[in-house]
Structure formats: C-alpha cells, structure tokens
N, C-alpha and C positions, 0 to 999 in steps of 0.2 A: 750568286753575280752579284757582282759589283756594279751597279747602275752608275753611269757617267751623266752628268747633265751639259749636253749637246749644244743649248741653245737657251737663253733666257728672255723671252718679250714679253712685251706688255700684256694686259691681254686685251687691248685695241686692236692686236695684229692678227688678222686673220689667217688661220695655217692653214686653209682648208685644201687647201693649192699643192703648197708644196711635201703636208704629208700625203698626197696623191705622189709626190713624185718619190715617194720612200718605201709607199705600199709594193707600187708598181716595180720599184726597183728589189724590195721583198727587202729590206730592210728591217733588221726586226729594232721594235723601239715605243715612246707608248708619252704619251703629253701629261701632263696635270697643270695644278695652278698649288702655286709653292706663295708664302707672301705677300700677292698680290699683284704675281707671276705667270708666264705658260711657261711652264719647265719641257723640253724635251729632252728624253732620257734614251741613254744605247746603252751599248752592254761594255764595250770599250776605250779607251782614249783611240784610238786610231779611229776609229766607225765616227767617233764624236768628230776629230778634226774630216771625216767624208764629207760627213754631214753640214763640219761649218761653211766646207767649201762650197759642197751643192747648194746651201741656202746662199750663199754670195752670188752664187750663179743665176739660179732658180726661184727667188724665197714668194712670190705666188704662182709658181711651178711652172713643165714644162713642155706647151701645148705636142709637138714633137714625141713624146713621151705616151701622149693619149693613143696613139695608134697600135703601144704593145698594151693595150686593158683587155683586146676582146683573148691573145695569145697566154696572158696573166689570169684568165680569171680565178681558173682551179688556185693560185698560190695568192690569190688575190678576196677570195674567199674567207682563206684558213686566216689570211692577217688580220680579218673581220672577224671570225671568232677570235682569236688569242686577244683578241683588243675588249673581247664583249663576251667575257668569263659569264659573268651574273649575271648578265640576260637569260645568255643561255641554259642556267644553271634554271634560273625561275620558269622557263618555258619545259625544259627538261620533265622536271620535277609533276609540274602542270598532266602534261602526259604522261604521264606514271599515273596518277591519279584518275585519270579519264577512263586507262584504260582498269584499274582498280576496280573503278566504280559504276564501272561502263556505264562512261557519260551519264551516271544520276540513277541508274537503272537496278543499283545490285545495296538496296540497304544494307547487308550484313555487313560491305566497309563501308559507305557514304558516310552511317550516324558515328563513327569514330571523327568524323571530319565537319560536323557539323558546331555552328554556334551553340545551339541549344541540342543536347541529344535528347533522340527518341526514341520509343517502342512501338514496334506496331501493334495495333487494337485492333482486330479485323479488317478494315479497308480504311481505317483511320492511322495517322499518325498521331501519340500522343508525345510532347512533350516537357521537357526535366528541366528547371529554371536551369540557366545559366551557371546562378552559384552555388550549385549545387555541384557540379561538373567540377568548377574549379576551385570546390574544399576538396575536392576527390584528387586534386592535382593535373588535374585533365587542362591544364594551363594556354597547348597546342591549338583550342578554339578557337582564342581570340583571334589568331590571324588565319587556318585551315584553310575555311572560307574561297578565302580566293582564289583557292587551287581546283577547289569543283567546279564542273560544268555540265549543262542539262544541254547537248544536242554538240554535234557538229559543226555546223554556223556559229552557234554559242564559243565553242572553244576556238576556231580558225579565227574569229574576227579578233577577239582578247589578244590571242598569242601574237597577231600582227602587228597591234596597234603598240604592244610591251615591249616588240620589237623594238619595232620604229624610235617609241620614246626614250623606252629604258634603256639604249645605247646610246645613244648622245648624252644621256645623266652617265652614264660609266666614261663613258670618253671626257667626259668637260668635268669630271667632279670624282670618280673613282666605284670600283665597286662597290668597298666600301657602306660610301651616300649611297647610293643607288639602291642598296638591304635595307639600309635601314629606313628610306625615305618609301619601299616598298612596304617593309613589316608595319611602320608607322599610318600610311595610308589604309592598308587593309585595316587594322584596327582600331581605327578612326570610324570606319565607312561599314566594317559590320555591328558594330555598338550604334549607327545610330542607325542604322535598315530594324536591328532589333530592337531598340525605343521606340522609333515612331511605325513600324512597319507590325512590330509583337511577335508571337514562338512562330516560326514558318521556314522552309525548305528556302533555304535563298547559298548562292555561289556566283561566281566568275571573278576575274581580272577589272572590270568594269569600275567600282568604288578605285581600286589603285589605281589604273588609268586617269582616271578624270583626278587624281590626287596628283600625277603629274603631269600633266596637260595644264591642269591651273601652275602647279610652277614652274612648268617651264615659259609657260607665259607670261607671269608677272615680272621670275629672276630677268627676263631675256626687256623688260620695260625697264626694267632700274638699273642692272647693268647687262647692254648689250653682248652677246655673245656670239660667235656664227653656231655654236654645236646648238643652241634655245631658238634659233629663228626657221620657223614652224613658217609653210606657203598660209598666206589671210585666209583660203578658203578652206582651209585643217579643222582650225578653231571657228569657227561660223558653223561648218559641218557638224562638230560633233556638240557644242551648242543649243543646236536647231534640236539635233535627235535628244537631246534631254528634254527639253522643251517635249518635243512629242511621247514621250515615255510618261511624262510625269501630267499631259491632259489626259490621258488611259488610252488613247489611241491604238499604239502600237497593241495594249492589252486588246484591246475591240476587234484588232482586223485576225483575231486568234493567234500571235505571234507567244501565248505563255506572259505571266504575271512578271513585271520588271520591279530591279528594288531601286525603287526609286529614292529611295533615303542613302542609300549609299554612296550616288549617284551622285547625291546633292553635296553631301556630308567631304564625300572625296575631295569634289573638285573644291570647295570652301577649305577645304587643312591644308590644302596645295596652294593656292592663295597666300596662306596663311605665310607657311612656311617659305613659298618663294618669296615675299613681301621683309621675310626677313632674311632670307640669304642674299637674294638682291640689295639689299641695303648695305649687309655689311659688304658685301665685293665692292659694293660702287666708293664704300667709304674709304677700303683697304685703296684702291686705284686713286 
C-alpha cells in the first residue's frame, strides 16, 4: 500500500495532541522523521486531504474528543499496538523465553541462551569460554541473555519499562532503529558484564533498558522532542536504583545478584549513542 505524506512539519512542533485526535478517530497513520522534518503518513490521498483539514482546525488536538477515549479504548489499544510492533515483538520473545526456560529454572533450555555456555557438574555450573561457542557459530549468545529473566518480578518490571521506552523510540524513529539500539545495547551490556563480572549466569533486559534511558535522556537534551521527554522523577529513580544496586544493598537484602556492569555499560553506551544521534538531529534542524 502506497503511503501519502499528509503533513510535513518542523521537529519542534508537538504533534502529540493532533495524533491523539487521529487515534480517537481511528485514522490509520504513522509519523517518521525525514530530512529534519516530521512527516505524517496516511494510506490515501483522500485521507491526506481529510488530515490536512483536521490539522487546520485542531493543530493541538480537540478537547471535545477527549470524552470519546473511554468508549474507544479497545480501538485505541489496537492503534497503539499497530504503532509499536517491534516493541511488542521483543516483549513477546521475552515472554516465550520465560516459558521455555521456566524463568531460569530449566538448565536444559537455558544453557542455549546464556552468554557463556555451561554444563552441570553435580551442583555446580562449569562455564565454557564464549570464544569456543562463537567459533562453533553460536553468535546469538552475544544478544540472547537479554531475553532471560529470573522470576516473575524481574520479567514484569523489565517488560513494563521496555514497553514505555521502546514504543517512544519506535514512534519517533521507527522499528528498525529500535531493533538496532536494542541489539547494540544488549551486545555491549552483555560483554561488559562478562568482562567485569566473569563467567556467571546473568540475563534480563536491564542493560538494554539503561541504554534506552541514556539514549532518550541525552538525545532530548540536545534535540528536544516530545517523544523523549521523560518525567524528571523517572530519570532520578532509575539512577538511584543503579546506585543502590552497585552499592550491594539490594543483594544484601536477599534480592539476588545484580548485573551491575551490564547496567552501567548499557547506560554509558546509551548516553554515547544519544549524544551522537542528538547532535546529528540538532544539526539537521
């Protein structure tokens, strides 16, 4: 299906209110960044004309349509899912891995996804150097630890944060860019944890989450965009949690070992990529 550019606007324009109008009216659309502009795409010329007329009348949204939100909640959820396919796919894979590994309690399936393969020797895990697995063509191990979770709370918290951050990036810069960032931050945070923590059983989306957080934080400071505008309390809470985990307090309270190197590695990588991406976006403006 051919997409028609209905609107081309500066990146400084806040489209969130108008996009809310389109969502509540169930108008199929997507927003992307093209050559330093926000471009709103629709499937046909007729819809493009309708969207332009709507934008002329309600550039910041129509308060009268707010009352329709509860009645259209199901349609709105479908719209959100349609615009967040990559985010949902990553979460679906994470849920699938949680099922087949029994949240980390099934070594028979778990060992295929860890950064360093292992075998059971009595009550102990004997780890195999990652170089040996890579030489055997098991390159997926560089990324798959992000899908492993140990416990329902671990899975739930990471899943909720990935949904919040991932769909922001997917809406602003597309599914391909979200996938690239997810894989990059998974690779770097996993490598950091192995290098600084040694052979061990680790996993989770936390390293990726800190990467996405750092990316949105720095990108937003250099090239402000509504999609990456996080409440100040969110950033403070995540950084405080990072420090608490690094201090050893969380482990001492009985919450298990924390992959601190993965968290820090992901955050530093996210800040660096956000710095480069934000600088480029600012230059294009």
